[in-house]
C-alpha angles and dihedrals in degrees: 000000000000117000114226109227119175118185097188096106092319092284123145117259090255092055096050112124090210113088097218125059123176129207115253131190098277102022143317119330126188114245090234094050118120096193095104137343119262119216091209093052109114113221119223123213135037130307121240090253092054091050092049092050091049092051091048092053090046091051092051092049093048090048091054092046092049091052091049094050094043088050089056091054091049091050091050089053091049091049090051091051091048092050091050091049091051092051091049092048093049089049092051092048091048090054095047108112092004104072093035132007114278110244132168114267144076123290129181143177148158127246122201091344086277109074124051123191137193122195120196116194119189134163112265117236117186112236097234106037140001121257116254114262095234096064114133090226141042119224118222128189110222122196117185120189120190119194131186141149136078125310093254093049110027120180129197144154137188131225119196131192142165115239126195115211120194116244106242096207093112098033136274117334097013116148094031098074091258124125126199117252 
């Protein structure tokens, strides 16, 4: 006959407050008993190896997400720099021939120690035929290149336009229907 031993406070199996009791080698032991380990006792929870694998997967996923989100911030910064360079280039092109007379040649400068620009002005010659000599204006092709960025990752773009400059043979404004006052 099997002896009923209960190590949960020495109570009989029927008086045990815990609802589950498992059979041990000599008798019945409460599942929550710490008297001796039971080989049949199923352990709940995760092993140390499972926890380490889960943390490794989590670290890899967080690393990828961090790289994705930091890349978005970098792209936003590059877009802001590009937009500022475009505004500066448009401003320089708008001032070409207005602030000073437009003449053939190469001009350059630096803005805010960050953006450098080079403007090439050359007479425009149509590809098929030359312009008549008696035109009231002279066409000039203007190329403006703006560059910025670090030495290992330079960025630049070029804007081009055709400018018509009045021929000053008859005085200011001639050729455009304007007369001096």
